[in-house]
C-alpha positions in Angstrom: -13.5 8.6 -18.9 -15.8 11.9 -19.7 -18.9 11.5 -17.3 -21.5 14.3 -17.8 -24.0 14.4 -14.1 -27.4 16.2 -14.7 -29.0 16.9 -11.6 -28.4 16.1 -7.9 -27.9 18.6 -5.3 -26.3 22.0 -6.1 -23.7 22.1 -2.9 -23.2 18.6 -3.8 -21.5 19.2 -7.1 -17.8 19.7 -5.7 -18.3 16.0 -4.0 -19.8 14.3 -7.3 -16.4 15.6 -8.9 -14.4 14.3 -6.3 -16.0 11.2 -6.6 -15.7 11.1 -10.6 -11.4 11.9 -9.7 -11.0 9.1 -8.0 -12.4 6.4 -10.4 -9.5 8.6 -12.9 -13.2 10.0 -14.8 -13.4 13.6 -15.6 -16.7 15.1 -14.8 -19.6 17.7 -15.8 -22.3 18.9 -13.7 -24.7 20.2 -14.6 -27.6 21.3 -11.6 -30.2 23.3 -13.2 -30.5 23.8 -17.3 -28.3 26.4 -19.3 -28.7 28.0 -22.0 -27.8 25.4 -25.3 -27.6 22.4 -22.9 -27.4 20.6 -26.1 -24.9 21.7 -26.7 -22.6 21.6 -23.4 -22.7 17.5 -23.1 -21.2 17.1 -26.2 -20.9 13.5 -26.5 -19.7 11.6 -23.1 -18.5 7.9 -22.1 -21.6 8.1 -20.2 -23.9 10.9 -19.0 -25.7 9.3 -15.3 -29.1 11.8 -14.8 -30.6 12.1 -10.7 -34.4 11.5 -11.5 -35.2 13.2 -8.7 -33.8 16.7 -8.5 -34.0 16.7 -12.5 -37.0 18.8 -15.0 -38.2 16.9 -17.7 -37.3 18.9 -20.4 -33.4 18.4 -19.0 -33.9 15.0 -19.4 -35.3 14.5 -22.8 -32.1 17.1 -23.4 -30.0 14.1 -22.3 -31.9 11.7 -24.3 -31.7 13.4 -26.7 -28.0 14.1 -26.8 -27.8 10.1 -26.3 -29.5 8.8 -29.5 -27.3 11.3 -31.7 -24.5 10.9 -30.5 -24.4 7.8 -29.3 -23.6 7.4 -25.2 -25.0 5.4 -22.6 -27.8 6.8 -20.8 -27.7 5.8 -16.6 -30.8 6.8 -14.7 -30.3 6.7 -10.6 -33.3 7.9 -8.1 -31.7 9.4 -5.6 -28.8 12.3 -5.7 -26.2 10.8 -3.4 -23.5 10.1 -3.7 -23.4 6.3 -3.1 -25.5 6.7 -5.5 -23.6 7.9 -7.6 -20.3 5.6 -7.4 -22.3 2.1 -7.4 -22.7 3.3 -10.9 -19.2 4.4 -11.3 -18.2 1.4 -9.6 -20.9 -0.4 -12.6 -20.0 1.1 -16.0 -15.6 1.8 -15.2 -14.9 -1.7 -13.7 -16.1 -2.7 -17.3 -13.5 -0.1 -19.3 
């Protein structure tokens, strides 16, 4: 399962990836807005947006990509590890 994480803390990037790896998921983490953001997102199985640390431009980019490529978006108000684990338990257990 591929996951895109948008937002969060810069120093937590490797922890986010390790948590996703423990759930047998491959993760891309975007803390800051890169060039050609919509092309780099691609079409993952799930997008997780940490709304407390993400810009409006990144949020609209994720929503437009979700509408275009038909993938679910989960919005978390906290960018903690436990918040990510709750989202993964909710979505990965369905698979």
